[in-house]
C-alpha positions as CSV (number, residue, x, y, z in Angstrom):
1,M,0.0,0.3,0.1
2,S,1.5,3.6,-1.2
3,S,1.7,5.8,1.6
4,I,-0.6,8.0,-0.7
5,R,-3.1,5.4,0.2
6,K,-2.7,4.9,3.3
7,N,-3.1,8.7,3.6
8,E,-6.5,8.3,1.9
9,V,-7.5,5.3,4.6
10,Y,-6.8,7.1,7.8
11,K,-8.4,10.3,6.8
12,T,-11.5,8.7,5.4
13,L,-11.5,6.8,8.6
14,G,-11.5,9.9,10.9
15,Y,-14.2,11.4,8.8
16,R,-17.3,12.3,11.4
17,G,-19.8,9.5,11.5
18,V,-17.2,7.1,10.3
19,V,-17.1,4.7,13.2
20,E,-21.0,5.2,13.4
21,I,-21.6,3.7,10.6
22,M,-19.6,0.7,10.9
23,D,-20.9,-0.3,14.2
24,A,-24.3,-0.8,12.6
25,I,-22.9,-2.3,9.6
26,A,-22.1,-4.5,11.7
27,G,-24.6,-4.7,13.7
28,G,-26.8,-6.1,11.0
29,K,-28.1,-2.7,9.7
30,H,-27.5,-2.9,5.9
31,R,-29.8,-0.8,3.6
32,F,-28.9,3.4,3.8
33,G,-32.1,4.4,5.8
34,E,-31.3,1.7,8.6
35,I,-27.3,3.0,8.8
36,A,-28.5,6.4,8.8
37,L,-31.3,6.1,11.5
38,E,-28.9,4.1,13.3
39,A,-26.0,6.3,13.1
40,R,-28.0,8.9,13.4
41,L,-26.1,10.9,10.3
42,N,-28.3,13.0,7.7
43,P,-28.2,11.8,4.5
44,N,-25.7,13.8,2.9
45,I,-22.8,12.7,5.9
46,L,-23.7,9.3,5.4
47,D,-23.6,9.4,1.6
48,R,-20.4,11.0,1.3
49,C,-18.6,8.6,4.5
50,V,-20.1,5.5,2.2
51,R,-18.9,6.3,-1.0
52,A,-15.4,6.9,0.9
53,L,-15.3,3.9,2.3
54,T,-16.3,2.3,-0.6
55,R,-12.9,3.8,-2.5
56,I,-10.9,2.4,-0.1
57,G,-12.6,-0.7,-0.1
58,V,-13.9,-1.1,3.3
59,V,-17.1,-1.4,2.5
60,E,-19.0,-2.7,-0.6
61,K,-22.8,-2.5,-2.2
62,R,-24.8,-5.4,-3.0
63,E,-27.8,-4.6,-5.5
64,R,-30.7,-4.6,-4.0
65,V,-29.4,-5.7,-0.3
66,G,-27.3,-3.1,0.8
67,Y,-23.9,-2.2,2.4
68,Y,-21.5,-4.7,3.6
69,F,-17.7,-5.0,5.0
70,T,-15.2,-6.6,2.8
71,R,-12.4,-8.4,4.5
72,T,-10.6,-5.8,4.8
73,G,-13.2,-4.1,6.5
74,E,-13.9,-6.6,9.1
75,R,-10.4,-6.7,9.8
76,I,-10.3,-2.7,10.6
77,H,-13.5,-2.7,12.2
78,E,-12.3,-5.6,14.3
79,I,-9.1,-3.7,15.0
80,G,-11.4,-0.5,16.2
81,G,-12.9,-3.0,18.8
82,M,-9.8,-3.9,20.2
83,V,-8.5,-0.4,20.6
84,D,-11.7,-0.1,22.0
85,D,-11.3,-2.2,24.5
86,A,-7.5,-1.2,25.3
87,Y,-8.9,1.8,26.1
88,R,-11.8,0.9,28.4
89,P,-10.3,0.3,31.6
90,Y,-9.3,4.5,31.0
91,N,-12.7,5.6,30.0
92,A,-14.3,4.2,33.0
93,R,-12.3,5.7,35.8
94,P,-14.3,8.0,37.7
95,R,-13.3,12.1,36.9
96,L,-11.7,13.7,39.5
97,R,-13.7,17.1,40.1
98,A,-11.9,20.2,41.2
99,K,-11.9,20.7,45.0
100,E,-14.9,23.4,46.3
101,K,-14.2,26.3,47.9
């Protein structure tokens, strides 16, 4: 994978809404409308993200069925889950409050 390709992948994965879209697809939502409702995205943002995910080979559109992960997409989503799990102990810590005067 060339550095230009890697940059495009990283940029696309950083778009607002991509994580929510990938979670919706992983959760069994495959049609555009289902993904939009699950991810709580407006159609323009969803369309832009789905096209970008398709362009980099993470998602494919199957006629009359909807959007599905490619093998690459499955692997990326799995890695995202591992990152989530790795940070879970840090995110679960109670936040310290500023001392009250």
